[in-house]
C-alpha positions as semicolon CSV with decimal commas, in nm:
position;residue;x (nm);y (nm);z (nm)
1;M;0,000;0,000;0,000
2;V;0,117;0,353;-0,079
3;T;0,108;0,582;0,222
4;R;-0,052;0,913;0,134
5;Q;-0,001;1,249;0,300
6;L;-0,094;1,611;0,250
7;P;0,143;1,801;0,017
8;N;0,422;1,987;0,190
9;P;0,381;2,361;0,110
10;S;0,759;2,414;0,078
11;E;0,782;2,130;-0,176
12;L;0,492;2,280;-0,371
13;R;0,673;2,612;-0,388
14;E;0,973;2,441;-0,547
15;L;0,747;2,294;-0,815
16;M;0,574;2,624;-0,885
17;R;0,874;2,810;-1,027
18;F;0,742;2,947;-1,353
19;K;0,964;3,033;-1,645
20;K;1,002;3,404;-1,701
21;P;0,808;3,502;-2,014
22;D;1,010;3,611;-2,317
23;F;0,838;3,889;-2,509
24;N;1,091;3,881;-2,794
25;G;0,901;3,682;-3,057
26;R;1,202;3,607;-3,277
27;R;1,411;3,479;-2,988
28;R;1,120;3,276;-2,853
29;R;1,048;3,096;-3,179
30;L;1,417;3,031;-3,252
31;D;1,477;2,894;-2,902
32;S;1,191;2,651;-2,963
33;A;1,370;2,509;-3,269
34;L;1,569;2,204;-3,165
35;T;1,636;2,064;-3,513
36;I;1,673;2,188;-3,869
37;A;1,330;2,037;-3,934
38;D;1,191;2,268;-3,664
39;L;1,349;2,568;-3,841
40;R;1,194;2,449;-4,167
41;R;0,847;2,445;-4,010
42;I;0,894;2,799;-3,878
43;A;1,027;2,914;-4,216
44;R;0,726;2,768;-4,393
45;R;0,487;2,959;-4,168
46;R;0,667;3,290;-4,215
47;T;0,753;3,285;-4,585
48;P;0,526;3,319;-4,889
49;K;0,463;2,991;-5,067
50;A;0,651;3,076;-5,386
51;A;0,966;3,184;-5,201
52;F;0,953;2,889;-4,962
53;D;0,895;2,639;-5,243
54;Y;1,184;2,784;-5,442
55;T;1,409;2,708;-5,144
56;D;1,254;2,380;-5,040
57;G;1,187;2,227;-5,380
58;A;1,392;2,035;-5,632
59;A;1,366;1,923;-5,993
60;E;1,082;1,726;-6,149
61;G;0,963;1,455;-5,907
62;E;1,224;1,562;-5,647
63;L;1,357;1,205;-5,638
64;S;1,723;1,310;-5,623
65;L;1,669;1,521;-5,312
66;N;1,452;1,265;-5,137
67;R;1,700;0,986;-5,212
68;A;1,989;1,197;-5,081
69;R;1,807;1,251;-4,752
70;L;1,709;0,884;-4,740
71;A;2,077;0,791;-4,774
72;F;2,159;0,989;-4,461
73;E;1,866;0,834;-4,276
74;D;2,003;0,490;-4,371
75;I;2,312;0,529;-4,154
76;E;2,409;0,284;-3,885
77;F;2,670;0,414;-3,642
78;H;2,913;0,186;-3,457
79;P;3,015;0,350;-3,128
80;S;3,314;0,245;-2,922
81;I;3,248;0,198;-2,551
82;L;3,462;0,304;-2,254
83;R;3,636;0,567;-2,463
84;P;3,571;0,898;-2,286
85;A;3,521;1,196;-2,514
86;V;3,455;1,465;-2,256
87;E;3,593;1,738;-2,480
88;V;3,559;1,718;-2,856
89;D;3,752;1,915;-3,117
90;T;3,540;1,988;-3,425
91;S;3,801;2,206;-3,596
92;T;3,965;2,117;-3,924
93;T;4,192;2,256;-4,194
94;I;4,034;2,288;-4,536
95;L;4,200;2,415;-4,853
96;G;4,488;2,565;-4,661
97;G;4,286;2,748;-4,399
98;P;4,104;2,683;-4,070
99;S;3,740;2,605;-4,005
100;A;3,593;2,567;-3,659
101;M;3,365;2,290;-3,783
102;P;3,363;2,046;-4,076
103;F;3,097;2,238;-4,267
104;G;3,054;2,569;-4,440
105;I;2,767;2,759;-4,596
106;A;2,695;2,655;-4,953
107;P;2,632;2,901;-5,238
108;T;2,264;2,988;-5,278
109;G;2,105;3,211;-5,539
110;F;1,842;3,484;-5,487
111;T;1,911;3,470;-5,113
112;R;1,750;3,801;-5,019
113;L;1,426;3,658;-5,160
114;M;1,404;3,425;-4,860
115;Q;1,467;3,703;-4,607
116;T;1,596;4,051;-4,674
117;E;1,916;4,015;-4,468
118;G;2,023;3,754;-4,724
119;E;2,391;3,688;-4,778
120;V;2,494;3,950;-4,522
121;A;2,328;3,738;-4,252
122;G;2,495;3,423;-4,382
123;A;2,842;3,574;-4,420
124;S;2,842;3,748;-4,082
125;A;2,709;3,437;-3,903
126;A;2,971;3,220;-4,074
127;G;3,245;3,462;-3,976
128;A;3,131;3,466;-3,613
129;A;3,123;3,085;-3,608
130;G;3,464;3,050;-3,776
131;I;3,341;2,862;-4,084
132;P;3,362;2,952;-4,457
133;F;3,083;3,130;-4,643
134;T;3,029;3,080;-5,018
135;L;2,876;3,353;-5,233
136;S;2,687;3,247;-5,545
137;T;2,722;3,405;-5,887
138;L;2,344;3,445;-5,860
139;G;2,369;3,609;-5,518
140;T;2,177;3,920;-5,424
141;T;2,465;4,084;-5,233
142;S;2,780;4,206;-5,401
143;I;3,122;4,048;-5,362
144;E;3,247;4,359;-5,186
145;D;2,950;4,377;-4,945
146;V;2,997;4,013;-4,846
147;R;3,361;4,090;-4,776
148;A;3,251;4,384;-4,560
149;A;3,007;4,159;-4,370
150;N;3,277;3,898;-4,309
151;P;3,605;4,093;-4,315
152;A;3,813;3,858;-4,101
153;G;3,652;3,529;-4,203
154;R;3,693;3,299;-4,500
155;N;3,491;3,386;-4,809
156;W;3,460;3,155;-5,109
157;F;3,310;3,241;-5,448
158;Q;3,097;3,006;-5,657
159;L;3,135;3,068;-6,031
160;Y;2,911;2,977;-6,321
161;V;3,054;2,998;-6,671
162;M;2,806;3,206;-6,868
163;R;2,747;3,268;-7,236
164;D;2,929;3,597;-7,199
165;R;3,259;3,462;-7,070
166;D;3,390;3,808;-6,986
167;I;3,124;3,840;-6,715
168;S;3,246;3,521;-6,549
169;Y;3,609;3,620;-6,577
170;G;3,537;3,964;-6,436
171;L;3,356;3,817;-6,135
172;A;3,646;3,584;-6,062
173;K;3,890;3,875;-6,074
174;R;3,669;4,084;-5,842
175;A;3,645;3,798;-5,592
176;A;4,022;3,753;-5,594
177;A;4,073;4,128;-5,544
178;A;3,831;4,118;-5,249
179;G;4,036;3,847;-5,075
180;F;3,816;3,544;-5,143
181;D;4,050;3,247;-5,104
182;T;3,866;2,970;-5,291
183;L;3,681;2,953;-5,623
184;M;3,405;2,693;-5,652
185;F;3,366;2,627;-6,023
186;T;3,019;2,477;-6,070
187;V;2,973;2,242;-6,366
188;D;2,630;2,082;-6,329
189;T;2,415;2,366;-6,466
190;P;2,459;2,388;-6,845
191;V;2,082;2,442;-6,856
192;A;1,818;2,485;-6,587
193;G;1,655;2,184;-6,426
194;A;1,276;2,152;-6,439
195;R;1,175;2,299;-6,103
196;L;0,806;2,226;-6,117
197;R;0,706;2,391;-5,792
198;D;0,833;2,722;-5,930
199;K;0,637;2,677;-6,253
200;R;0,317;2,590;-6,071
201;N;0,357;2,889;-5,842
202;G;0,431;3,124;-6,132
203;F;0,751;3,214;-5,946
204;S;0,969;3,484;-6,099
205;I;1,253;3,719;-6,009
206;P;1,149;3,967;-5,883
207;P;0,821;3,826;-5,742
208;R;0,508;3,943;-5,925
209;L;0,196;4,050;-5,742
210;T;-0,103;3,838;-5,843
211;V;-0,430;3,750;-5,677
212;G;-0,262;3,437;-5,543
213;T;0,038;3,618;-5,399
214;V;-0,183;3,881;-5,238
215;V;-0,395;3,612;-5,070
216;D;-0,078;3,431;-4,963
217;A;0,058;3,757;-4,818
218;I;-0,232;3,814;-4,580
219;P;-0,100;3,586;-4,301
220;R;0,264;3,694;-4,367
221;P;0,260;4,075;-4,366
222;W;0,605;4,094;-4,210
223;W;0,771;3,932;-4,515
224;W;0,602;4,169;-4,756
225;F;0,680;4,468;-4,535
226;D;1,048;4,375;-4,543
227;F;1,036;4,309;-4,917
228;L;0,867;4,640;-5,003
229;T;1,071;4,861;-4,768
230;T;1,422;4,738;-4,849
231;P;1,638;4,777;-5,163
232;K;1,506;4,616;-5,480
233;L;1,566;4,244;-5,511
234;E;1,810;4,190;-5,796
235;F;2,127;4,007;-5,879
236;A;2,431;4,178;-5,738
237;S;2,665;4,045;-6,007
238;L;2,437;4,027;-6,312
239;S;2,237;4,292;-6,492
240;S;1,963;4,055;-6,615
241;T;1,653;4,026;-6,398
242;G;1,292;3,951;-6,475
243;G;1,149;3,612;-6,564
244;T;1,122;3,264;-6,421
245;V;1,427;3,103;-6,266
246;G;1,450;2,861;-6,557
247;E;1,436;3,143;-6,811
248;L;1,706;3,338;-6,629
249;L;1,936;3,037;-6,602
250;D;1,886;2,930;-6,963
251;A;1,958;3,285;-7,081
252;A;2,276;3,314;-6,874
253;M;2,430;2,964;-6,876
254;D;2,614;2,806;-7,165
255;P;2,560;2,440;-7,252
256;T;2,896;2,435;-7,435
257;I;3,090;2,455;-7,106
258;S;3,391;2,222;-7,123
259;Y;3,731;2,137;-6,979
260;D;3,872;2,424;-7,184
261;D;3,678;2,662;-6,960
262;L;3,829;2,501;-6,653
263;E;4,176;2,562;-6,795
264;V;4,100;2,931;-6,851
265;I;3,953;2,974;-6,502
266;R;4,254;2,804;-6,345
267;G;4,481;3,042;-6,526
268;L;4,320;3,355;-6,386
269;W;4,239;3,240;-6,029
270;P;4,526;3,279;-5,780
271;G;4,382;3,076;-5,492
272;S;4,240;2,726;-5,443
273;I;4,003;2,599;-5,710
274;V;3,732;2,343;-5,643
275;V;3,498;2,184;-5,897
276;K;3,141;2,148;-5,771
277;G;2,890;1,909;-5,924
278;V;3,104;1,596;-5,967
279;Q;2,882;1,285;-5,992
280;N;3,103;0,993;-6,093
281;I;3,444;0,843;-6,021
282;E;3,581;0,893;-6,372
283;D;3,526;1,269;-6,369
284;A;3,672;1,295;-6,021
285;A;3,989;1,117;-6,131
286;R;4,027;1,329;-6,444
287;L;3,986;1,653;-6,248
288;V;4,250;1,545;-5,998
289;D;4,485;1,459;-6,284
290;L;4,430;1,813;-6,412
291;G;4,545;1,949;-6,078
292;V;4,233;2,091;-5,914
293;D;4,261;2,139;-5,539
294;G;3,929;1,979;-5,454
295;I;3,597;1,843;-5,575
296;V;3,247;1,866;-5,435
297;L;3,030;1,560;-5,482
298;S;2,694;1,722;-5,546
299;N;2,381;1,687;-5,754
300;H;2,295;2,054;-5,691
301;G;2,062;1,971;-5,407
302;G;1,847;1,769;-5,647
303;R;1,765;2,087;-5,839
304;Q;1,911;1,990;-6,177
305;L;1,901;1,629;-6,302
306;D;1,639;1,426;-6,121
307;R;1,741;1,064;-6,046
308;A;2,104;1,181;-6,031
309;P;2,361;0,982;-5,830
310;I;2,342;1,012;-5,452
311;P;2,655;1,198;-5,335
312;F;2,672;1,021;-4,997
313;H;2,663;0,679;-5,164
314;L;2,931;0,790;-5,411
315;L;3,156;0,934;-5,139
316;P;3,355;0,626;-5,021
317;H;3,424;0,514;-5,379
318;V;3,558;0,856;-5,483
319;V;3,766;0,885;-5,165
320;R;3,928;0,549;-5,238
321;E;4,011;0,666;-5,589
322;V;4,133;1,024;-5,536
323;G;4,116;1,103;-5,164
324;R;4,495;1,098;-5,122
325;D;4,547;1,351;-5,399
326;A;4,268;1,608;-5,358
327;T;4,020;1,743;-5,108
328;V;3,686;1,562;-5,137
329;M;3,380;1,749;-5,014
330;I;3,009;1,672;-5,025
331;D;2,672;1,843;-5,018
332;T;2,303;1,762;-5,088
333;G;2,058;1,639;-4,828
334;I;2,244;1,735;-4,509
335;M;1,987;1,813;-4,239
336;N;2,160;1,697;-3,921
337;G;2,504;1,715;-3,763
338;A;2,508;1,336;-3,765
339;D;2,499;1,351;-4,147
340;I;2,816;1,560;-4,133
341;V;2,987;1,322;-3,890
342;A;2,902;1,024;-4,112
343;S;3,040;1,204;-4,418
344;V;3,369;1,279;-4,242
345;A;3,393;0,919;-4,123
346;L;3,363;0,798;-4,482
347;G;3,642;1,028;-4,598
348;A;3,492;1,370;-4,675
349;K;3,722;1,649;-4,566
350;F;3,437;1,897;-4,555
351;T;3,065;1,941;-4,614
352;L;2,840;2,224;-4,731
353;V;2,489;2,309;-4,609
354;G;2,244;2,505;-4,822
355;R;1,880;2,452;-4,736
356;A;1,956;2,412;-4,364
357;Y;2,110;2,760;-4,367
358;L;1,819;2,906;-4,563
359;Y;1,559;2,759;-4,329
360;G;1,730;2,943;-4,046
361;L;1,748;3,261;-4,250
362;M;1,375;3,247;-4,327
363;A;1,292;3,165;-3,966
364;G;1,479;3,460;-3,818
365;G;1,736;3,643;-4,032
366;R;2,090;3,654;-3,892
367;D;1,969;3,513;-3,560
368;G;1,813;3,221;-3,747
369;V;2,140;3,146;-3,927
370;D;2,318;3,152;-3,591
371;R;2,056;2,903;-3,469
372;T;2,119;2,674;-3,767
373;I;2,490;2,671;-3,692
374;A;2,432;2,614;-3,320
375;I;2,197;2,321;-3,387
376;L;2,443;2,154;-3,625
377;R;2,734;2,219;-3,387
378;G;2,546;2,057;-3,099
379;E;2,452;1,755;-3,309
380;I;2,810;1,709;-3,430
381;E;2,954;1,730;-3,079
382;R;2,693;1,498;-2,928
383;T;2,735;1,239;-3,206
384;M;3,112;1,242;-3,165
385;R;3,085;1,195;-2,788
386;L;2,842;0,907;-2,828
387;L;3,079;0,743;-3,077
388;G;3,369;0,781;-2,834
389;V;3,553;1,019;-3,066
390;S;3,736;1,331;-2,945
391;A;3,855;1,476;-3,278
392;L;3,752;1,458;-3,641
393;E;4,075;1,276;-3,727
394;E;3,957;0,981;-3,516
395;L;3,649;0,925;-3,733
396;E;3,695;0,624;-3,962
397;P;3,485;0,417;-4,204
398;R;3,444;0,158;-3,929
399;H;3,217;0,401;-3,746
400;V;2,953;0,398;-4,020
401;T;2,760;0,146;-4,225
402;Q;2,565;0,273;-4,523
403;L;2,237;0,084;-4,523
404;T;2,037;0,111;-4,841
405;R;1,685;0,069;-4,964
406;L;1,801;0,149;-5,317
407;V;2,001;-0,152;-5,431
408;P;2,121;-0,139;-5,794
409;V;1,994;-0,418;-6,015
410;S;2,276;-0,633;-6,154
411;P;2,301;-0,667;-6,534
412;E;2,205;-1,036;-6,511
413;V;1,887;-0,963;-6,317
414;A;1,797;-0,685;-6,560
415;G;1,831;-0,929;-6,851
416;V;2,145;-0,766;-6,991
417;T;2,443;-0,980;-7,083
418;A;2,796;-0,873;-7,147
419;D;2,932;-0,882;-7,502
């Protein structure tokens, strides 16, 4: 039998300690976000549908993006017991410089569309956290303004080769003059992917007011207030604006891009050069033979070729082939610090986060980007401790098994025979 008694008033007082209310709405909603998925939900509530879908969506059936995220879900970790990791060191050296964590902010286009602080929020947050920030050719903040927002940090520049080559060359020279230390030459966008959410939403740059957008704006007046009371949304590095994203990309990009362009870019860039958009072992090996400093395994966040290879599945094979000779990095689908830890364990020297950063930006501007970085930092540190790992250098392939629900069919099963 349980013996019952009247509650002790002093014990009741201890239980009745109420949390002090926080009247700062931005801080309150960001503090409630414990994961990147939480930031995504906040971003969706606060951002017009067309802008959110541009960020959140991918090409065609969005299979490439969903498969990339599925690959990270299909991770089995193998922790070591009785190996204390009281303090963990998440710092690394990447492309000749330091980073406080094994991830940086990926290049994203039209960033001020998501929230008006745009690239300035991303660059300043990255600088404060000690990680690199990458500015896109299609960014909405100039090279020089990003440098001003992150004067002491590491700035990288992502370059598209456009039909007018002189524009691309001029941007590379400006980035070098502004002290950007790495050029990320992107090769997976000869033409625009079919981003169906954008087409269905009638999304354009700049956004056009329609009956639908007006109705969508009613519950989100703060976004429209920011949009209408801040400088015009336009490309900082390009003069062409107006039209759908696909139309803008197809007008600017050149499907004749080739290895000859890489040779020209290498000749005019004084710092490290990385090729982004590598999707097979053969291309990785050829690029390393040509002397690039690094490669980024990426399918452009699933925004170009749907059903493209899954970068995380490709990672260990590319590392075995070229990992001793060049820096191998990875993006696409990263939504948790554990994804980053698994990538490092399988040989990636570095990772890049795009959507995760933008969800934070949409949820709360610079403070939201800080929250994204804090969430990922906490997840990285906790995962390392639970694995019994004190430093990134201790992570090894033995710590991770890649499970898969997407098993390739062998030629024999498919009814194909060798010649």
